[in-house]
Residue, then its C-alpha position, 0 to 999 in steps of 0.5 A: m671367047e672367054a668371059k671377062q672376070p668381074r672386078l674384085l669388089d663385085q666378086v665380094r658383093e656377089s659372095i656376100r649376097y650368096k651367103h645372105y649377109s645383110l646390106a650393112t655387112e656388105k657395105t662395111y666389108v666393101y668399104w674396108i677392102r677398098f680402103f686396104i687396096r687404095w692404101s697399099g697402092l692399088k696392089h691386088p690382095k693376092d699379091m700381098g700377105a700378112p705383112e701388108v695386112e698387119a701394117f694396114l691394121s697398125m696404121l688404123v690403130a696408130e694414126r686413125h685411133i680406131s676402137p677395138s670393135t672397129h679394128r675387129q671389123a676391118l680384120s674380119a673384112l680382110l679375112y673374108l676377102y682372102k678366105e671366101v672370095l680369093k679362096i686363099e688358105l694361108p697359115w698367117l690368116n689365123e695368126i693375126g692377132r685380134p684386139k681384146e674385146k672390152r665389155h662396157l656397161p650399157v647406157v640405160l635411160t630412166k623411165l622418166e627420160v624415156q617418157q620425156a623423149i617419147q613426148v618430144l618425138n610424138a609432138a614432132n612426128p607421131t610416127f616416130g613417137l609410135f616407133a619409139k614406144l615399140l622399141y621400148g615396149t618390146g625390146m626390138r632392135i631398130m632394124e627389126a622394128a623397121r622391117l615389120r610387116v602388117k602380117d607380123i602383128e597379131f592383135d588377137h594374141g597380143a604378140i609380134l613376130i620378129r622374122d629373120g632377126k639377128g643371127a637369122k632367128d625368128r622370135v616372138v615378143m609381147l604386143p604392149q596392151s597400151l600400144g594396140p589401139a595406136l598401132k591399129e590407127h597407124l595401120a589405118r593411116c598407112h593403108p591409103i599409101w598402099e592403095i596409092d602404090r597399087r593404083n600407080a602400079l608400083p613394084g611391090v615391097e622387097m621380099p626376103f630370099a626367093l619368096a617373090k618368085k614363089y608367091p608372085r603377087a605377095d609383094q603387092s599384098w597388104a599383109w606383106f606391106w611395111v608397118f612403117p613405110q617411107q613416105t616417098v618411094s626410093t631405089d632399091p640399093r641392090s636390085r635398083i628397082v624403084r619401090r616403097h621402102h620401110i622407114y629409114p633408121q638413120t632418120f629416126r636416129r637423128a630425131f631421137q638425138v634431137a629429142l634427148k637434147k630438148n630434154a637436157c639428157f646428155k647420156p650417150a644414148t641411141p635408139h638401141t638404148l631403148r632396148h637396154s632400158f627395156a631389159t633393165h626395167l623388166l629386171q627391176s620389176g622382178c621379171d625372170i632373167r630367162t624370160v628377158q633373154d628370150l625376149l631379147g633373142h640372146n643365145d646365151v644368158s651371160t649376154t643378158m647378165i650384163y643388165t644385172h650389173v646395172l641393177k647392182i649400181a641402181g639397186g638398193v646397195r647403200s653407200p657407207l657415206d650415207s650411214l654417217e651422221p650429218d656433218s656437225p662441229h663435233h661429229f669427227k671429234k675423237 
């Protein structure tokens, strides 16, 4: 008997996992593909083409007022569906116009604003305070910090290894000297959590790729345990295994927003702003831009150059207004 073909969205998930895309990408692509199918009256995508795709994208722009980045995201999801899942190579796939990418200056916090935010976070939850220090002190992305393992911190060398970062790249960042003792104390507090999991015979932590099969007991070792473990166990969204996960980024994002509001900081800042602040403050201190590029993990120095535009504004360029004499009744007399 012929095997039943998987549902379309299951095929999408299987294809994405085969290519080792992140869970966030999987959720995003599945969302837009499902949205497209429902909007088109539950027609199968293979029975539709360029007119339906362009009409869908036009609706998103005209009625939902989505941003150019969201427009590109929805288009990428549909192109992935046709090219990688349905294996349909049609001329119109490459003819659909992409919205022009806009470069925005990054939001940057001052050193005082960073310090005040960390103080509020530390008072509410010392783990969140330490996590914020790590983001600002190393320039890591939030998911890179959340996925850190105990073995990735090299206290003797003063370095942190970031494994499988954005673009599936590894890199090394500095371990701030002031953060070393606090991280050691934090790991000492996390060790009992690891011991409890072992006593309760819980499955080990998630392992990348096929390492769980290659090293069957590594997922239960202290070396592979999360630096920032979640306090409670949860169900793995892909394997459905109940295990200890790392800290939830969304929980920290909410705490960070609360900290900014308490300090009356109304900049549109997110935890990623700490990465922008790290780069800007390094350049302000005279650090070489190539070094900053390596620390951030940018492929092209032109990406890092955007922080120099912030420096031009915040630097020593003096406005001509400041060169005028103080206002006086005779100042503007001819």
